DSSP file (Angstrom, degrees, kcal/mol; ACC not computed):
  #  RESIDUE AA STRUCTURE BP1 BP2  ACC     N-H-->O    O-->H-N    N-H-->O    O-->H-N    TCO  KAPPA ALPHA  PHI   PSI    X-CA   Y-CA   Z-CA
    1    1 A X              0   0    0      0, 0.0     2,-0.3     0, 0.0     0, 0.0   0.000 360.0 360.0 360.0 136.4  -35.7   69.6   24.8
    2    2 A X        -     0   0    0      1,-0.1     2,-0.6     2,-0.0     3,-0.0  -0.566 360.0-124.7 -79.1 135.8  -34.0   66.7   23.0
    3    3 A X    >>  -     0   0    0     -2,-0.3     3,-0.8     1,-0.2     4,-0.8  -0.701  11.2-157.4 -82.1 123.1  -30.3   66.5   23.1
    4    4 A X  H 3> S+     0   0    0     -2,-0.6     4,-2.7     1,-0.2     5,-0.2   0.651  86.5  77.1 -73.5 -13.9  -28.8   66.4   19.7
    5    5 A X  H 3> S+     0   0    0      1,-0.2     4,-2.3     2,-0.2    -1,-0.2   0.873  91.3  54.3 -61.9 -35.9  -25.7   64.8   21.2
    6    6 A X  H <> S+     0   0    0     -3,-0.8     4,-1.6     2,-0.2    -1,-0.2   0.947 111.5  43.1 -60.8 -49.3  -27.6   61.5   21.4
    7    7 A X  H  X S+     0   0    0     -4,-0.8     4,-0.9     1,-0.2    -2,-0.2   0.895 113.4  51.6 -66.4 -40.1  -28.5   61.7   17.7
    8    8 A X  H  < S+     0   0    0     -4,-2.7     3,-0.5     1,-0.2     4,-0.5   0.893 109.6  50.5 -62.9 -39.3  -24.9   62.7   16.7
    9    9 A X  H  < S+     0   0    0     -4,-2.3     4,-0.3     1,-0.2     3,-0.3   0.836 114.4  43.8 -68.0 -32.2  -23.4   59.9   18.7
   10   10 A X  H  X S+     0   0    0     -4,-1.6     4,-2.6     1,-0.2     5,-0.2   0.509  86.8  92.8 -92.9  -5.0  -25.7   57.3   17.0
   11   11 A X  H  X S+     0   0    0     -4,-0.9     4,-2.4    -3,-0.5     5,-0.2   0.912  85.3  49.5 -57.5 -46.7  -25.4   58.6   13.4
   12   12 A X  H  > S+     0   0    0     -4,-0.5     4,-1.5    -3,-0.3   110,-0.9   0.858 113.3  47.9 -63.4 -31.5  -22.5   56.2   12.5
   13   13 A X  H  > S+     0   0    0     -4,-0.3     4,-2.0    -3,-0.2    -1,-0.2   0.893 110.4  50.3 -73.5 -40.0  -24.5   53.3   13.9
   14   14 A X  H  X S+     0   0    0     -4,-2.6     4,-2.4     1,-0.2    -2,-0.2   0.877 108.2  54.3 -64.3 -36.8  -27.6   54.2   12.1
   15   15 A X  H  X S+     0   0    0     -4,-2.4     4,-2.5    -5,-0.2    -1,-0.2   0.900 106.5  52.1 -61.6 -41.0  -25.6   54.5    8.9
   16   16 A X  H  X S+     0   0    0     -4,-1.5     4,-2.6     2,-0.2    -2,-0.2   0.905 109.1  49.4 -62.0 -41.6  -24.4   51.0    9.5
   17   17 A X  H  X S+     0   0    0     -4,-2.0     4,-2.7     2,-0.2     5,-0.3   0.911 110.1  50.7 -64.4 -41.8  -28.0   49.8    9.8
   18   18 A X  H  X S+     0   0    0     -4,-2.4     4,-2.4     2,-0.2     5,-0.2   0.931 112.4  47.2 -59.5 -46.1  -28.9   51.5    6.6
   19   19 A X  H  X S+     0   0    0     -4,-2.5     4,-2.4     2,-0.2    -2,-0.2   0.921 113.4  48.1 -61.0 -46.0  -26.0   49.9    4.8
   20   20 A X  H  X S+     0   0    0     -4,-2.6     4,-2.3     2,-0.2    -2,-0.2   0.924 113.6  45.6 -63.9 -46.3  -26.8   46.4    6.2
   21   21 A X  H  X S+     0   0    0     -4,-2.7     4,-2.0     2,-0.2    -1,-0.2   0.917 114.1  48.3 -65.9 -43.8  -30.6   46.6    5.4
   22   22 A X  H  X S+     0   0    0     -4,-2.4     4,-2.4    -5,-0.3     5,-0.2   0.896 112.1  50.3 -63.8 -38.9  -29.9   47.9    1.9
   23   23 A X  H  X S+     0   0    0     -4,-2.4     4,-2.1    -5,-0.2    -2,-0.2   0.908 109.5  50.3 -63.6 -42.0  -27.3   45.2    1.3
   24   24 A X  H  X S+     0   0    0     -4,-2.3     4,-0.8     1,-0.2    -1,-0.2   0.850 112.5  48.0 -65.5 -33.8  -29.7   42.5    2.5
   25   25 A X  H  X S+     0   0    0     -4,-2.0     4,-1.0     2,-0.2     3,-0.3   0.922 113.5  44.5 -72.1 -44.2  -32.4   43.8    0.1
   26   26 A X  H  X S+     0   0    0     -4,-2.4     4,-2.0     1,-0.2    -2,-0.2   0.822 105.1  61.5 -75.2 -28.9  -30.2   44.0   -3.0
   27   27 A X  H  X S+     0   0    0     -4,-2.1     4,-2.3     1,-0.2    -1,-0.2   0.841 101.1  55.9 -64.3 -30.4  -28.6   40.6   -2.4
   28   28 A X  H  X S+     0   0    0     -4,-0.8     4,-2.2    -3,-0.3    -1,-0.2   0.886 105.3  50.7 -66.6 -38.9  -32.1   39.1   -2.7
   29   29 A X  H  X S+     0   0    0     -4,-1.0     4,-2.0     2,-0.2    -2,-0.2   0.898 111.4  48.4 -65.3 -39.7  -32.5   40.7   -6.1
   30   30 A X  H  X S+     0   0    0     -4,-2.0     4,-2.8     2,-0.2     5,-0.3   0.910 111.0  49.7 -65.4 -42.0  -29.2   39.3   -7.2
   31   31 A X  H  X>S+     0   0    0     -4,-2.3     4,-2.5     1,-0.2     6,-1.0   0.874 108.8  54.1 -63.9 -36.9  -30.1   35.8   -6.0
   32   32 A X  H  X5S+     0   0    0     -4,-2.2     4,-1.0     4,-0.2    -1,-0.2   0.928 113.8  40.9 -61.6 -45.7  -33.4   36.1   -7.8
   33   33 A X  H  <5S+     0   0    0     -4,-2.0    12,-0.8     2,-0.1    -2,-0.2   0.924 123.6  36.5 -69.6 -45.0  -31.6   36.8  -11.1
   34   34 A X  H  <5S+     0   0    0     -4,-2.8    10,-0.2    10,-0.2    -3,-0.2   0.893 132.3  20.3 -78.7 -41.2  -28.7   34.4  -10.7
   35   35 A X  H  <5S-     0   0    0     -4,-2.5    -3,-0.2    -5,-0.3    -2,-0.1   0.480  91.7-123.8-114.1  -5.2  -30.3   31.4   -9.0
   36   36 A X    ><< +     0   0    0     -4,-1.0     3,-0.5    -5,-0.6     6,-0.3   0.692  64.5 138.1  69.0  17.6  -34.0   31.7   -9.7
   37   37 A X  T 3   +     0   0    0     -6,-1.0    -1,-0.2     1,-0.2    -2,-0.1  -0.569  56.0  29.8 -92.9 161.8  -34.8   31.6   -6.0
   38   38 A X  T 3  S+     0   0    0      1,-0.3     2,-0.3    -2,-0.2    -1,-0.2   0.687 122.7  51.5  64.6  19.5  -37.3   33.9   -4.2
   39   39 A X  S <  S-     0   0    0     -3,-0.5    -1,-0.3    -7,-0.1    -6,-0.0  -0.856 110.9 -37.3-157.7-170.6  -39.2   33.9   -7.5
   40   40 A X  S    S-     0   0    0     -2,-0.3     2,-1.7     1,-0.1    -1,-0.0  -0.346  72.3-100.7 -58.5 143.1  -40.7   31.6  -10.1
   41   41 A X        +     0   0    0     -3,-0.1     2,-0.4     0, 0.0    -1,-0.1  -0.515  67.4 148.5 -73.6  91.6  -38.3   28.6  -10.6
   42   42 A X        -     0   0    0     -2,-1.7     3,-0.1    -6,-0.3    -3,-0.1  -0.924  52.1-101.0-121.9 149.2  -36.7   29.8  -13.8
   43   43 A X        -     0   0    0     -2,-0.4    -7,-0.1     1,-0.1    -8,-0.1  -0.339  46.8 -99.7 -65.9 152.9  -33.1   29.0  -14.9
   44   44 A X        -     0   0    0    -10,-0.2   -10,-0.2     1,-0.1    -1,-0.1  -0.157  47.8 -85.0 -66.3 167.2  -30.6   31.8  -14.4
   45   45 A X        -     0   0    0    -12,-0.8    -1,-0.1     1,-0.1     3,-0.1  -0.211  57.5 -78.3 -69.5 164.5  -29.6   34.0  -17.3
   46   46 A X    >   -     0   0    0      1,-0.1     3,-2.0    -3,-0.1     6,-0.4  -0.391  61.5 -93.2 -61.8 137.0  -26.9   33.1  -19.7
   47   47 A X  T 3  S+     0   0    0      1,-0.3    -1,-0.1    -3,-0.1     3,-0.1  -0.251 108.8  12.5 -55.1 138.3  -23.4   33.7  -18.2
   48   48 A X  T 3  S+     0   0    0      1,-0.3    -1,-0.3    -3,-0.1     2,-0.1   0.530  93.7 132.4  69.8  10.4  -22.0   37.1  -19.1
   49   49 A X  S <> S-     0   0    0     -3,-2.0     4,-2.6     1,-0.1    -1,-0.3  -0.397  75.4-102.9 -76.6 168.4  -25.3   38.4  -20.4
   50   50 A X  H  > S+     0   0    0      1,-0.2     4,-2.4     2,-0.2     5,-0.2   0.898 123.9  50.3 -61.0 -40.5  -26.4   41.9  -19.1
   51   51 A X  H  > S+     0   0    0      2,-0.2     4,-2.2     1,-0.2    -1,-0.2   0.889 111.1  49.2 -64.7 -39.7  -28.9   40.3  -16.7
   52   52 A X  H  > S+     0   0    0     -6,-0.4     4,-2.6     2,-0.2    -2,-0.2   0.925 110.8  49.0 -65.4 -45.9  -26.2   37.9  -15.4
   53   53 A X  H  X S+     0   0    0     -4,-2.6     4,-2.5     1,-0.2    -2,-0.2   0.918 111.9  49.4 -61.6 -43.6  -23.7   40.8  -14.9
   54   54 A X  H  X S+     0   0    0     -4,-2.4     4,-2.5    -5,-0.2    -1,-0.2   0.902 110.9  50.3 -61.2 -40.8  -26.4   42.8  -13.1
   55   55 A X  H  X S+     0   0    0     -4,-2.2     4,-2.9     2,-0.2     5,-0.2   0.898 110.3  49.2 -64.0 -41.1  -27.2   39.8  -10.9
   56   56 A X  H  X>S+     0   0    0     -4,-2.6     4,-2.7     2,-0.2     5,-0.6   0.929 112.0  48.4 -63.9 -44.9  -23.5   39.3  -10.0
   57   57 A X  H  X5S+     0   0    0     -4,-2.5     4,-2.0     1,-0.2     5,-0.3   0.924 115.2  45.2 -61.6 -43.9  -23.1   43.0   -9.1
   58   58 A X  H  X5S+     0   0    0     -4,-2.5     4,-1.9    -5,-0.2    -2,-0.2   0.919 118.0  42.9 -65.7 -43.7  -26.3   42.9   -7.0
   59   59 A X  H  X5S+     0   0    0     -4,-2.9     4,-1.9     2,-0.2    -2,-0.2   0.968 122.8  34.8 -70.0 -53.9  -25.4   39.6   -5.2
   60   60 A X  H  X5S+     0   0    0     -4,-2.7     4,-2.5    -5,-0.2    -3,-0.2   0.923 120.2  49.9 -68.7 -44.1  -21.7   40.2   -4.5
   61   61 A X  H  X<S+     0   0    0     -4,-2.0     4,-2.3    -5,-0.6    -1,-0.2   0.893 109.6  52.5 -61.3 -39.2  -22.2   44.0   -3.9
   62   62 A X  H  X S+     0   0    0     -4,-1.9     4,-2.4    -5,-0.3    -1,-0.2   0.905 109.0  49.0 -62.7 -41.9  -25.0   43.2   -1.5
   63   63 A X  H  X S+     0   0    0     -4,-1.9     4,-2.1     2,-0.2     5,-0.2   0.919 110.3  51.5 -63.6 -42.9  -22.8   40.8    0.4
   64   64 A X  H  X>S+     0   0    0     -4,-2.5     5,-2.2     1,-0.2     4,-1.2   0.893 111.3  48.0 -61.1 -39.1  -20.0   43.4    0.6
   65   65 A X  H  <5S+     0   0    0     -4,-2.3    -2,-0.2     3,-0.2    -1,-0.2   0.908 107.3  56.1 -67.7 -40.4  -22.5   45.9    1.9
   66   66 A X  H  <5S+     0   0    0     -4,-2.4    -2,-0.2     1,-0.2    -1,-0.2   0.918 117.2  34.4 -57.6 -44.4  -23.9   43.5    4.5
   67   67 A X  H  <5S-     0   0    0     -4,-2.1    58,-1.6    -5,-0.1    -1,-0.2   0.600 109.1-123.6 -88.4 -10.6  -20.4   43.0    6.0
   68   68 A X  T  <5 +     0   0    0     -4,-1.2    58,-2.5     1,-0.2     2,-0.5   0.859  59.9 144.0  74.4  35.3  -19.3   46.5    5.3
   69   69 A X  S   <S-     0   0    0     -5,-2.2    -1,-0.2     1,-0.2    -2,-0.1  -0.926  74.1  -6.1-111.3 131.2  -16.3   45.6    3.3
   70   70 A X  S  > S+     0   0    0     -2,-0.5     4,-2.4     3,-0.1     5,-0.3   0.901  83.7 166.9  53.7  43.1  -15.2   47.8    0.3
   71   71 A X  H  >  +     0   0    0     -3,-0.3     4,-2.9     1,-0.2     5,-0.2   0.904  64.1  49.4 -57.2 -48.8  -18.5   49.7    1.0
   72   72 A X  H  > S+     0   0    0      2,-0.2     4,-2.2     1,-0.2    -1,-0.2   0.941 114.5  41.5 -65.0 -49.5  -17.7   52.7   -1.2
   73   73 A X  H  > S+     0   0    0      2,-0.2     4,-2.2     1,-0.2    -1,-0.2   0.913 117.3  49.2 -64.6 -38.7  -16.6   50.9   -4.4
   74   74 A X  H  X S+     0   0    0     -4,-2.4     4,-2.5     1,-0.2    -2,-0.2   0.928 112.3  47.9 -63.5 -44.1  -19.5   48.3   -4.0
   75   75 A X  H  X S+     0   0    0     -4,-2.9     4,-2.6    -5,-0.3    -1,-0.2   0.862 109.1  54.6 -65.1 -35.3  -22.0   51.1   -3.5
   76   76 A X  H  X S+     0   0    0     -4,-2.2     4,-2.1    -5,-0.2    -1,-0.2   0.941 111.1  44.1 -62.9 -47.6  -20.7   53.0   -6.5
   77   77 A X  H  X S+     0   0    0     -4,-2.2     4,-2.3     1,-0.2    -2,-0.2   0.908 114.9  49.4 -63.2 -41.9  -21.1   49.9   -8.8
   78   78 A X  H  X S+     0   0    0     -4,-2.5     4,-2.4     2,-0.2    -2,-0.2   0.897 108.8  52.3 -65.2 -40.2  -24.6   49.2   -7.3
   79   79 A X  H  X S+     0   0    0     -4,-2.6     4,-1.9     1,-0.2    -1,-0.2   0.926 112.0  46.1 -62.0 -44.4  -25.7   52.8   -7.8
   80   80 A X  H  X S+     0   0    0     -4,-2.1     4,-2.5     2,-0.2    -1,-0.2   0.886 110.5  53.5 -64.8 -38.5  -24.6   52.7  -11.4
   81   81 A X  H  X S+     0   0    0     -4,-2.3     4,-2.6     1,-0.2    -2,-0.2   0.901 109.5  48.2 -62.3 -41.1  -26.4   49.4  -11.9
   82   82 A X  H  X S+     0   0    0     -4,-2.4     4,-2.4     2,-0.2    -1,-0.2   0.859 109.7  52.5 -69.4 -34.5  -29.6   50.8  -10.5
   83   83 A X  H  X S+     0   0    0     -4,-1.9     4,-2.7     2,-0.2     5,-0.3   0.927 111.5  46.4 -65.2 -43.9  -29.3   53.8  -12.8
   84   84 A X  H  X S+     0   0    0     -4,-2.5     4,-2.7     1,-0.2     5,-0.4   0.932 112.0  51.4 -61.9 -45.5  -28.9   51.5  -15.8
   85   85 A X  H  X>S+     0   0    0     -4,-2.6     4,-2.0     1,-0.2     5,-0.8   0.915 113.3  45.5 -58.2 -43.4  -31.8   49.4  -14.7
   86   86 A X  I  X>S+     0   0    0     -4,-2.4     5,-3.0     3,-0.2     4,-1.8   0.975 118.1  39.3 -65.5 -54.3  -34.0   52.4  -14.3
   87   87 A X  I  <5S+     0   0    0     -4,-2.7     5,-0.3     3,-0.2    -2,-0.2   0.811 122.7  41.2 -71.5 -29.1  -33.2   54.2  -17.6
   88   88 A X  I  <5S+     0   0    0     -4,-2.7    -1,-0.2    -5,-0.3    -3,-0.2   0.890 131.2  18.3 -84.3 -40.0  -33.0   51.0  -19.7
   89   89 A X  I  <5S+     0   0    0     -4,-2.0    -3,-0.2    -5,-0.4    -2,-0.2   0.739 132.3  28.4-107.4 -26.3  -36.0   49.1  -18.3
   90   90 A X  I >X<S+     0   0    0     -4,-1.8     3,-1.8    -5,-0.8     4,-0.8   0.867 107.3  60.1-104.4 -49.0  -38.3   51.5  -16.5
   91   91 A X  G >4<S+     0   0    0     -5,-3.0     3,-0.6     1,-0.3    -4,-0.1   0.816  96.1  62.7 -56.9 -36.0  -38.0   55.0  -17.9
   92   92 A X  G 34 S+     0   0    0     -5,-0.3    -1,-0.3    -6,-0.3     3,-0.1   0.771  99.6  57.1 -62.3 -21.4  -39.1   54.0  -21.5
   93   93 A X  G <4 S-     0   0    0     -3,-1.8     2,-0.3     1,-0.3    -1,-0.2   0.839 126.6 -24.7 -77.2 -33.1  -42.5   53.0  -20.1
   94   94 A X    <<  -     0   0    0     -4,-0.8    -1,-0.3    -3,-0.6     6,-0.1  -0.965  51.8-116.1-171.6 159.4  -43.3   56.4  -18.5
   95   95 A X  S    S+     0   0    0     -2,-0.3     2,-0.5    -3,-0.1    -1,-0.1   0.801  96.0  76.4 -72.7 -29.7  -41.6   59.6  -17.2
   96   96 A X  S >> S-     0   0    0      1,-0.1     4,-2.5    -3,-0.1     3,-1.0  -0.729  71.6-147.9 -93.7 123.9  -43.0   58.9  -13.6
   97   97 A X  H 3>>S+     0   0    0     -2,-0.5     5,-1.6     1,-0.3     6,-0.9   0.834  98.8  56.7 -57.9 -34.7  -41.3   56.2  -11.5
   98   98 A X  H 345S+     0   0    0      1,-0.2    -1,-0.3     3,-0.2    -2,-0.0   0.807 113.1  41.7 -68.9 -26.4  -44.5   55.3   -9.7
   99   99 A X  H <45S+     0   0    0     -3,-1.0    -2,-0.2     1,-0.1    -1,-0.2   0.873 117.3  44.7 -84.2 -41.9  -46.1   54.6  -13.1
  100  100 A X  H  <5S-     0   0    0     -4,-2.5    -2,-0.2    -6,-0.1    -3,-0.2   0.384 108.2-121.4 -86.9   5.9  -43.1   52.8  -14.7
  101  101 A X  T  <5S+     0   0    0     -4,-0.7     3,-0.2    -5,-0.2     4,-0.2   0.766  80.2 119.1  61.9  29.4  -42.5   50.7  -11.5
  102  102 A X     >< +     0   0    0     -5,-1.6     4,-2.4    -6,-0.2     5,-0.2   0.267  32.2 105.9-104.6  10.4  -39.0   52.1  -11.2
  103  103 A X  H  > S+     0   0    0     -6,-0.9     4,-2.3     1,-0.2    -1,-0.2   0.858  80.5  50.6 -62.1 -35.0  -39.4   53.8   -7.8
  104  104 A X  H  > S+     0   0    0     -3,-0.2     4,-2.9     2,-0.2    -1,-0.2   0.904 109.8  50.2 -68.4 -40.5  -37.4   51.0   -6.1
  105  105 A X  H  > S+     0   0    0      2,-0.2     4,-2.4     1,-0.2    -2,-0.2   0.905 112.3  47.7 -63.5 -41.0  -34.5   51.4   -8.6
  106  106 A X  H  X S+     0   0    0     -4,-2.4     4,-2.2     2,-0.2     5,-0.2   0.930 113.2  47.9 -64.5 -45.3  -34.4   55.1   -8.1
  107  107 A X  H  X S+     0   0    0     -4,-2.3     4,-2.6     1,-0.2    -2,-0.2   0.934 113.6  46.6 -62.5 -47.3  -34.5   54.8   -4.3
  108  108 A X  H  X S+     0   0    0     -4,-2.9     4,-3.0     1,-0.2     5,-0.3   0.913 109.8  55.2 -60.4 -42.5  -31.7   52.2   -4.4
  109  109 A X  H  X S+     0   0    0     -4,-2.4     4,-2.0    -5,-0.2    -2,-0.2   0.925 112.5  41.4 -57.1 -47.2  -29.7   54.3   -6.8
  110  110 A X  H  X S+     0   0    0     -4,-2.2     4,-2.3     2,-0.2    -1,-0.2   0.896 114.6  51.3 -70.8 -40.3  -29.8   57.3   -4.5
  111  111 A X  H  X S+     0   0    0     -4,-2.6     4,-2.0     2,-0.2    -2,-0.2   0.928 112.5  46.1 -61.8 -44.5  -29.2   55.3   -1.3
  112  112 A X  H  X S+     0   0    0     -4,-3.0     4,-1.5     1,-0.2    -1,-0.2   0.887 110.4  53.3 -66.8 -37.3  -26.2   53.6   -2.8
  113  113 A X  H  X S+     0   0    0     -4,-2.0     4,-1.1    -5,-0.3    -1,-0.2   0.900 107.4  52.4 -62.5 -39.4  -24.8   56.9   -4.0
  114  114 A X  H >X S+     0   0    0     -4,-2.3     4,-2.6     1,-0.2     3,-0.6   0.913 106.3  53.3 -60.1 -43.0  -25.2   58.3   -0.5
  115  115 A X  H 3X S+     0   0    0     -4,-2.0     4,-2.3     1,-0.2    -1,-0.2   0.795  98.7  64.4 -65.8 -27.4  -23.1   55.3    0.8
  116  116 A X  H 3< S+     0   0    0     -4,-1.5    -1,-0.2     1,-0.2    -2,-0.2   0.913 115.4  30.4 -58.3 -41.3  -20.4   56.1   -1.7
  117  117 A X  H << S+     0   0    0     -4,-1.1    -2,-0.2    -3,-0.6    -1,-0.2   0.810 124.4  45.0 -88.5 -32.6  -19.9   59.4    0.2
  118  118 A X  H  < S-     0   0    0     -4,-2.6     3,-0.4     1,-0.2    -3,-0.2   0.769  94.1-149.6 -86.2 -26.6  -20.9   58.4    3.7
  119  119 A X     <  -     0   0    0     -4,-2.3    -1,-0.2    -5,-0.2    -2,-0.1  -0.421  40.3 -52.2  84.9-166.6  -19.0   55.1    3.9
  120  120 A X  S    S-     0   0    0      1,-0.2     3,-0.2   -52,-0.1    -1,-0.2   0.551  73.0-127.4 -91.5  -9.3  -20.0   52.0    5.9
  121  121 A X        -     0   0    0     -3,-0.4     6,-0.3     1,-0.2    -1,-0.2  -0.308  43.5 -56.1  87.2-177.6  -20.5   53.5    9.3
  122  122 A X  S    S+     0   0    0   -110,-0.9     2,-1.1     1,-0.2    -1,-0.2   0.783 126.2  62.1 -76.7 -27.4  -19.0   52.3   12.6
  123  123 A X  S    S+     0   0    0   -111,-0.5     2,-0.3    -3,-0.2    -1,-0.2  -0.572  86.9  99.2 -97.4  70.3  -20.2   48.7   12.5
  124  124 A X  S  > S-     0   0    0     -2,-1.1     4,-1.1    -3,-0.2   -56,-0.2  -0.981  79.5-120.2-148.5 156.3  -18.4   47.7    9.3
  125  125 A X  H  > S+     0   0    0    -58,-1.6     4,-2.2    -2,-0.3   -56,-0.2   0.816 113.0  65.3 -67.3 -29.0  -15.2   45.8    8.4
  126  126 A X  H  > S+     0   0    0    -58,-2.5     4,-1.0     1,-0.2    -1,-0.2   0.911 101.2  48.7 -57.0 -41.9  -14.1   49.0    6.6
  127  127 A X  H  4 S+     0   0    0     -6,-0.3    -1,-0.2    -3,-0.2    -2,-0.2   0.808 109.2  53.2 -70.7 -28.2  -14.0   50.7   10.0
  128  128 A X  H  < S+     0   0    0     -4,-1.1    -1,-0.2     1,-0.2    -2,-0.2   0.906 115.2  39.3 -69.9 -41.4  -12.0   47.9   11.5
  129  129 A X  H  < S+     0   0    0     -4,-2.2    -2,-0.2     2,-0.1    -1,-0.2   0.541  88.9 115.3 -87.5  -7.2   -9.3   48.0    8.7
  130  130 A X  S  < S-     0   0    0     -4,-1.0     2,-0.2    -5,-0.2     3,-0.0  -0.409  70.9-120.0 -65.7 135.0   -9.3   51.9    8.5
  131  131 A X        -     0   0    0     -2,-0.1     2,-0.1     1,-0.1    -1,-0.1  -0.554  33.3-104.8 -73.3 137.2   -5.9   53.3    9.6
  132  132 A X        -     0   0    0     -2,-0.2     2,-0.3     1,-0.1    -1,-0.1  -0.402  34.2-126.1 -63.5 137.1   -6.1   55.6   12.6
  133  133 A X        -     0   0    0     -2,-0.1    -1,-0.1     1,-0.1     3,-0.1  -0.652  25.6-110.0 -84.4 138.4   -5.8   59.3   11.5
  134  134 A X        -     0   0    0     -2,-0.3     2,-0.1     1,-0.1    -1,-0.1  -0.392  39.0-102.7 -66.3 144.9   -3.2   61.3   13.3
  135  135 A X              0   0    0      1,-0.1    -1,-0.1    -2,-0.1     0, 0.0  -0.436 360.0 360.0 -67.8 138.5   -4.6   63.9   15.7
  136  136 A X              0   0    0     -2,-0.1    -1,-0.1    -3,-0.1    -2,-0.1   0.438 360.0 360.0-103.3 360.0   -4.4   67.4   14.3
């Protein structure tokens, strides 16, 4: 029989890995929008346009997730950005995410929403700066 104590002990670390990987993925999308890298060499969007703002949120929010700093507010902004991306750009094409190619936006939206409630995990700067709670 598998001991659940092992899994319980590693849950905060697994949460940190989830946060880090999701941050690394979304920062690439932001870099693509802002700098035209990792895609066709196109100039970035006009400053302060909707695409530019989304790219900034993805790039900066992704970096914050990677290092685990301000995880909850960054994840909240990213979750909202993914919801806007889905409903504005994908949903009008079809009701089904697999058809409208919005499945990644939906997945990111839910993952980031989870991080809003779960936090950054044990391997994060948030955990370093967290004040110790008094024993009850």
